[in-house]
C-alpha positions, 0 to 999 in steps of 0.5 A, a space after each residue: 129363488 122361487 121354483 121355476 115352472 115347466 114352460 114352452 119356448 113360446 111362453 118364455 119368448 112371450 114373457 121375455 118380450 114383456 121384459 123388453 127383449 126383441 126378437 132378432 132372428 130365428 134359425 130353426 127352433 132357435 130364437 135369438 132375443 136381445 135387450 140392449 147389449 144382452 142377448 140370449 137364444 131360446 129353444 122354441 120347443 113344447 117344453 123347455 127343461 127347468 135347468 135350461 130356463 134357469 141358465 137362460 135367466 142367468 145369461 140375461 140377468 133377469 131374476 126369477 122373481 122378475 120373470 115370474 111376475 112378468 109371466 103372471 101378467 
């Protein structure tokens, strides 16, 4: 697994949008995204911890390599 970078919530949401996730709703700083039957909640903070990002990727079924290649585009 490649090393994950420190990212903001907005960067994570933008990258998941590229991967086909759609923003369903937002409540405060929590943004609910969904792709098919898989959903996730992203914290829209200035910096999201790496462990939180890893758990989010595990929850969505997106590999770190796939996420990083979408982040680079």
